[in-house]
C-alpha positions in Angstrom: -8.0 6.6 -18.2 -8.4 8.4 -14.9 -10.4 11.4 -13.8 -7.3 13.5 -14.4 -6.4 12.1 -17.8 -4.9 9.1 -19.7 -2.2 6.9 -18.2 0.2 4.4 -19.7 0.1 0.7 -18.7 2.9 -1.8 -19.1 2.4 -5.5 -19.7 4.5 -7.4 -17.1 4.3 -11.1 -16.2 0.9 -11.3 -17.8 -0.5 -8.4 -15.8 -1.0 -4.7 -16.6 1.1 -2.3 -14.4 0.5 1.4 -14.1 3.2 3.3 -12.2 3.1 6.3 -9.9 -0.3 7.9 -10.8 -0.7 11.2 -8.9 -3.8 10.9 -6.6 -3.3 14.4 -5.1 -1.3 17.5 -5.8 2.3 17.6 -4.6 2.2 18.7 -0.9 5.2 21.0 -1.4 5.9 24.7 -0.7 2.7 26.3 0.6 0.9 22.9 0.6 3.4 21.5 3.2 1.5 20.5 6.3 -1.9 21.0 4.5 -4.6 18.6 3.6 -4.0 17.0 0.2 -5.5 18.9 -2.8 -6.9 17.6 -6.1 -4.2 16.5 -8.6 -3.8 18.5 -11.8 -5.5 17.5 -15.1 -3.3 16.3 -18.0 -4.0 15.7 -21.6 -0.8 13.9 -22.4 -0.5 10.2 -21.4 1.0 10.0 -18.0 3.9 7.6 -17.8 5.1 7.1 -14.2 7.4 4.1 -14.7 10.7 6.0 -14.1 9.1 8.7 -11.9 10.9 8.9 -8.5 8.3 9.4 -5.8 9.7 8.0 -2.5 8.5 10.1 0.4 11.2 12.3 2.0 13.0 10.4 4.7 16.4 9.7 6.2 18.0 6.3 5.3 18.4 4.5 8.6 17.0 1.0 8.1 17.8 -1.9 5.9 14.6 -1.3 3.8 14.4 2.0 2.0 16.8 2.4 -0.9 20.5 2.2 -1.6 21.6 5.7 -0.6 24.2 6.1 2.2 22.8 5.7 5.7 22.0 9.0 7.4 21.4 10.9 4.2 18.1 12.4 3.0 16.4 10.5 0.2 13.1 11.0 -1.5 10.9 14.1 -1.9 7.9 15.8 -0.4 6.3 15.3 -3.8 5.3 11.8 -3.0 1.5 11.4 -3.3 1.4 8.7 -6.0 0.1 5.1 -6.3 0.7 2.0 -8.5 -2.0 -0.2 -10.0 -1.5 -3.8 -10.9 -4.5 -5.3 -12.8 -5.5 -8.0 -15.3 -5.7 -8.0 -19.1 -9.3 -9.4 -19.0 -11.4 -6.7 -17.3 -14.8 -7.9 -18.5 -15.9 -8.5 -14.8 -14.9 -6.3 -11.8 -12.4 -7.8 -9.4 -11.9 -7.2 -5.6 -9.4 -4.5 -4.8 -6.4 -4.9 -2.5 -4.8 -1.6 -1.3 -1.3 -2.2 0.1 -0.1 0.3 2.7 3.7 -0.1 3.3 5.5 -0.2 6.6 8.6 1.6 7.9 7.5 3.1 11.3 5.8 5.9 9.3 9.3 7.5 8.9 10.7 5.4 6.1 9.8 3.0 3.3 8.1 3.2 -0.1 5.5 1.3 -2.1 8.3 0.4 -4.6 10.5 -1.6 -2.2 11.8 -4.9 -3.4 9.8 -6.7 -0.8 6.4 -5.5 -2.1 6.5 -6.8 -5.6 2.9 -7.9 -6.0 2.4 -9.8 -9.3 2.0 -13.1 -7.5 -0.5 -11.7 -5.0 -2.6 -10.1 -7.7 -2.6 -13.4 -9.8 -3.3 -15.8 -6.9 -6.0 -13.7 -5.3 -7.5 -12.6 -8.7 -7.5 -9.1 -7.4 -6.6 -5.6 -8.5 -3.7 -4.5 -6.3 -3.0 -0.8 -5.6 0.1 0.3 -3.7 0.2 3.8 -2.1 2.9 6.2 -1.1 2.1 8.9 1.5 3.8 11.5 3.6 6.2 10.2 6.3 7.8 11.5 9.5 7.4 15.1 10.4 5.8 15.8 7.0 3.0 13.3 7.7 2.5 14.1 11.4 2.9 17.6 12.8 0.4 19.1 15.2 0.4 22.8 15.6 -3.2 24.1 15.1 -2.1 27.8 15.2 -0.6 27.3 11.7 -4.0 26.4 10.3 -6.7 28.7 11.7 -10.1 28.1 10.1 -8.8 24.9 8.4 -10.0 21.9 10.5 -8.5 19.2 8.4 -5.0 20.7 8.1 -5.0 21.7 11.8 -5.5 18.0 12.7 -1.8 17.3 12.0 -2.8 13.9 10.6 -1.3 14.4 7.1 -0.5 10.7 6.7 -4.1 9.9 7.4 -5.4 12.6 5.1 -3.2 11.3 2.3 -4.5 7.8 2.7 -8.1 9.1 2.7 -7.4 11.0 -0.5 -5.9 7.9 -2.1 -9.0 5.9 -1.1 -11.3 8.5 -2.5 -9.3 8.5 -5.8 -9.6 4.7 -5.9 -13.3 4.9 -5.4 -13.5 7.3 -8.4 -11.1 5.5 -10.7 -10.5 1.8 -9.9 -13.5 0.6 -12.0 -11.6 1.8 -15.1 -8.8 -0.6 -14.1 -11.2 -3.6 -13.6 -11.5 -3.1 -9.8 -14.8 -3.2 -7.8 -15.0 0.0 -5.7 -17.6 -1.7 -3.5 -15.2 -4.4 -2.5 -11.9 -2.8 -1.2 -9.6 -4.5 1.3 -6.8 -2.7 3.0 -3.7 -4.7 3.7 -0.8 -3.2 5.7 2.1 -4.3 7.8 3.8 -2.5 10.8 3.2 1.2 10.1 0.8 0.2 7.4 -1.2 -1.7 10.0 -1.0 1.2 12.4 -2.4 3.4 9.6 -5.2 1.0 8.9 -6.2 1.2 12.5 -6.4 5.0 12.2 -8.5 4.6 9.1 -10.8 2.2 11.0 -11.1 4.9 13.7 -11.7 7.8 11.4 -15.3 8.9 10.7 -14.0 10.3 7.4 -13.2 6.9 6.0 -16.8 5.6 6.0 -17.6 3.7 2.8 -14.1 3.9 1.4 -13.1 0.3 2.3 -14.8 -2.8 3.4 -12.3 -5.3 4.9 -8.8 -5.1 6.4 -5.7 -7.3 6.9 -3.6 -5.8 9.6 -0.2 -7.3 10.2 2.1 -6.5 13.2 0.6 -3.2 14.4 -1.9 -1.6 16.8 -3.6 1.8 17.2 -1.2 4.6 18.0 -3.3 7.7 18.6 -2.1 10.5 20.9 -4.1 13.1 22.7 -3.9 16.7 21.5 -2.1 17.7 24.7 0.7 15.1 24.2 1.0 15.8 20.5 1.3 19.6 21.0 3.9 19.1 23.8 6.0 16.8 21.6 5.8 18.9 18.5 6.7 22.1 20.4 10.0 20.3 21.2 10.4 19.6 17.5 10.0 23.3 16.7 12.6 24.1 19.3 15.1 21.8 17.7 14.4 23.5 14.3 15.0 26.9 15.9 18.3 25.8 17.4 19.4 24.1 14.1 18.9 27.4 12.2 20.7 29.5 14.8 17.6 31.3 16.0 18.3 30.1 19.6 21.4 28.8 21.3 19.6 25.9 23.0 16.2 24.4 23.4 15.5 26.2 26.6 16.1 29.5 24.9 14.0 28.3 21.9 11.1 27.5 24.2 11.0 31.1 25.5 11.3 32.4 21.9 8.5 30.2 20.8 6.1 31.5 23.4 6.4 35.1 22.1 6.8 34.3 18.4 3.8 35.5 16.3 2.0 32.9 14.3 2.9 34.6 11.0 6.6 34.6 11.9 6.5 30.9 12.9 4.7 30.0 9.7 7.3 31.8 7.6 10.1 30.1 9.4 8.7 26.6 9.1 7.7 26.9 5.5 11.0 28.5 4.6 13.0 25.4 5.6 14.2 23.0 3.0 13.3 19.3 3.1 16.8 18.3 4.3 17.0 21.1 6.9 13.7 19.8 8.5 14.7 16.1 8.4 18.3 16.4 9.6 17.4 18.7 12.5 14.6 16.3 13.7 16.3 12.9 13.4 14.5 10.4 15.7 11.1 12.1 15.1 8.4 9.8 16.3 5.3 9.8 14.0 2.0 10.0 15.7 -1.7 10.3 14.9 -3.7 12.9 16.9 -7.2 12.6 18.4 -8.2 16.1 17.2 -11.9 15.4 17.6 -12.6 15.5 13.9 -10.4 13.2 11.9 -9.9 11.0 14.9 -12.2 11.1 18.0 -10.2 9.7 20.9 -6.8 8.4 21.8 -5.4 5.2 23.4 -7.8 2.4 24.3 -10.7 4.9 24.1 -10.2 4.8 20.3 -11.7 1.3 20.4 -15.1 2.5 21.7 -18.1 1.3 19.8 -18.9 4.7 18.2 -15.3 5.4 17.2 -14.4 2.3 15.2 -15.8 0.9 11.9 -17.3 -2.6 11.9 -16.0 -4.9 9.2 -14.2 -8.3 8.8 -10.5 -8.1 9.8 -7.5 -10.4 9.8 -4.9 -9.5 12.4 -1.5 -11.0 12.1 1.7 -11.1 14.2 5.0 -12.9 14.0 6.4 -15.1 16.7 9.5 -13.0 17.6 8.4 -9.4 16.6 11.0 -7.8 18.8 14.2 -9.3 17.2 14.0 -6.8 14.3 14.4 -4.0 16.8 17.1 -5.6 18.9 19.4 -7.5 16.6 21.8 -4.6 15.9 22.4 -4.0 19.6 22.8 -7.7 20.3 25.4 -8.1 17.5 27.1 -4.8 18.4 26.5 -3.4 14.9 25.0 -0.2 13.4 22.2 -0.5 10.8 24.8 0.2 8.1 27.2 -2.4 9.4 24.4 -5.0 9.7 23.3 -4.3 6.2 26.9 -4.9 4.9 27.1 -8.2 6.8 23.7 -9.3 5.4 24.9 -8.5 1.9 28.2 -10.5 2.2 29.6 -13.7 3.7 32.6 -11.8 5.0 31.6 -11.9 8.7 29.5 -15.0 8.8 31.8 -16.6 11.3 31.0 -13.9 13.8 27.3 -14.5 13.4 27.8 -18.3 13.9 29.9 -17.5 17.0 27.2 -15.3 18.4 24.5 -17.9 17.9 26.5 -20.5 19.8 27.4 -18.1 22.7 25.8 -17.3 26.1 25.1 -13.9 24.7 22.7 -15.5 22.2 20.7 -17.2 25.0 20.3 -13.8 26.8 19.3 -12.2 23.5 16.7 -14.8 22.7 15.1 -14.6 26.1 15.0 -10.8 25.8 13.4 -11.0 22.3 10.8 -13.6 23.5 9.9 -11.4 26.5 9.5 -8.2 24.5 7.6 -10.0 21.7 5.2 -11.4 24.3 4.5 -7.9 25.5 3.7 -6.8 22.0 1.3 -9.7 21.6 -0.4 -8.9 24.8 -0.8 -5.3 23.8 -2.4 -6.2 20.5 -4.6 -8.7 22.3 -5.9 -6.0 24.7 -6.8 -3.7 21.8 -8.5 -6.6 20.0 -10.6 -7.5 23.1 -11.9 -3.9 23.1 -12.4 -3.9 19.3 -14.2 -7.3 19.5 -17.1 -5.8 21.6 -18.4 -4.2 18.4 -16.9 -6.6 15.9 -17.2 -10.4 16.0 -15.5 -10.9 12.6 -11.9 -11.1 13.7 -9.5 -13.7 12.3 -6.0 -14.1 13.8 -2.8 -15.2 12.2 0.7 -15.9 13.6 3.9 -16.5 11.6 6.6 -18.8 13.0 9.9 -19.9 11.7 11.2 -23.4 12.4 14.9 -23.9 13.2 17.2 -24.4 10.3 20.8 -24.5 9.1 21.3 -20.7 8.6 22.6 -18.8 11.6 20.6 -15.8 10.3 17.5 -17.8 11.0 18.5 -18.0 14.6 19.4 -14.3 14.8 16.2 -13.0 13.2 13.8 -15.9 14.0 10.2 -15.1 13.0 11.0 -11.4 13.1 8.9 -8.3 12.5 7.9 -8.2 8.8 9.2 -11.7 8.0 5.7 -12.9 7.2 5.8 -10.6 4.1 7.9 -13.2 2.4 4.7 -15.3 2.2 2.3 -12.5 1.5 4.3 -11.4 -1.5 5.8 -14.8 -2.4 9.4 -13.6 -2.0 11.7 -16.5 -1.2 14.9 -14.6 -2.1 16.2 -11.1 -2.1 19.0 -9.1 -3.6 20.7 -9.3 -0.2 21.5 -13.0 0.3 21.0 -13.1 4.1 17.9 -10.9 4.3 15.0 -12.8 5.9 16.7 -16.1 5.4 14.2 -18.7 6.5 14.3 -21.3 3.7 16.8 -23.9 2.7 17.0 -24.8 -1.1 15.1 -28.0 -0.4 12.2 -26.1 1.2 11.3 -24.2 -2.0 8.5 -26.6 -3.1 6.9 -26.5 0.3 7.2 -22.7 0.4 5.3 -22.4 -2.8 2.5 -24.7 -1.4 2.4 -22.5 1.8 2.1 -19.3 -0.3 -0.7 -20.9 -2.4 -2.6 -21.8 0.8 -2.1 -18.3 2.3 -3.2 -16.6 -0.9 -6.3 -18.9 -1.2 -7.3 -17.9 2.3 -6.9 -14.2 1.3 -8.8 -14.8 -1.9 -11.7 -16.1 0.1 -11.5 -13.3 2.6 -11.5 -10.4 0.2 -14.6 -11.9 -1.5 -16.7 -13.1 1.4 -15.1 -11.7 4.6 -14.2 -15.2 5.7 -10.9 -17.0 5.0 -12.8 -20.3 4.8 -11.3 -23.8 4.5 -8.2 -24.5 2.4 -6.6 -27.9 2.1 -9.0 -29.2 4.8 -8.0 -26.6 7.4 -10.7 -24.2 8.4 -9.7 -20.7 9.7 -12.3 -19.9 12.4 -13.4 -16.6 13.9 -11.0 -15.8 16.8 -13.5 -15.6 19.7 -10.6 -14.8 22.1 -9.4 -18.4 21.9 -5.8 -19.3 21.3 -7.0 -22.5 19.7 -8.7 -20.4 17.0 -5.4 -18.7 15.8 -4.0 -20.0 12.5 -0.2 -20.5 12.7 1.7 -20.1 9.5 4.9 -22.1 10.1 7.7 -22.5 7.6 6.8 -26.2 7.3 3.0 -26.2 7.7 -0.3 -24.4 8.5 -1.6 -25.3 11.9 -4.7 -24.4 14.0 -3.8 -23.5 17.6 -0.4 -24.0 19.2 
């Protein structure tokens, strides 16, 4: 039962799963680019198992559905969450809220990677997975569209969606056996970026109590930069609809366009028209002074950021995920075809043994090191007000598969351990394990999940299999390294 009405649960792998519960009204038509509103009441039992709720996006990456690359998938009607809970709910369990990745322009809670039964069982937690608005529908700063509406004028629709989901969880999760006073956010990539924004938002106070942030850092723009960027987006839309012959003409038109006319134009566009005209849109949070106070490193000031225990994770070669297509001379679509078949495996083997690979690896290591440095700089500022930081790094050891050499410990590869996913529908996707490694993998997952089980209950990962995970204290020797063959403290 929820505050809106009854919902149907399915018994799966010994756990109860409730699919696609609406936590807010569909942000469509006149609710596009508005703060989320209350969901509708329903007397009939809600059954969301076959409900399609992927947020509107363009298929461009290897994660995000099976539709042809470059086509629009999903819908603006996307504000739904899944709950995975236990049959015995006599005592309340900690709550894990999963926030998916995808650069805030792609992805879904329902992706194959994020199957969470093992995580829920091993941590003895209630797991909630949330969808939210992506891309230009989740981030669009133009305050003139929302006069006298502070929240909607912020442009931070992704943030507002997540706040609405957390409020819904506070009001409802006890009915599913979850403890609303013990909520831990877990997110990777864009999910981690979103957690940082929640940590920095004064509107999130009391809605969560711990965080696990993997492969991301705060990305908050000033209103000046956001307004300048989004004006360019409007110009593209004007050109795409034949209102101006080029962006220079569109810029002049926009200066003299009445707010009512601009509003009518933007809200009259279809989902596909908006997305296809703004390919390459870069999602951003905005320091509007209300939902988020400041941008850049200033977002880490003492009065701007919540104080709570946090695990911050990275992978050894974060940058390979973003450079492998260029290195192999493939498009995303071509790469995905190769990953799904053995047809071109010889070309991958040839690349790994070539001088091109040596250059590629050096480039990946250099770019990955810069990302690690950037995260470290933010954490040093964050640590001034928060001494409860625990750091994690995932590393892949060399193996037989050439894919292991191409991807290495790439961005998002640690999710194989978080969600206990040793294999995928695509045979060469995140290939780190040989068949003989499976028993060791399961032991590694158990140890990782035990650390997380400790953390979500006490705020400390504790000691597992004789290895204590200490507070970071800016020391490299205090970083836990999750390797494909062992856990290790320090390098």
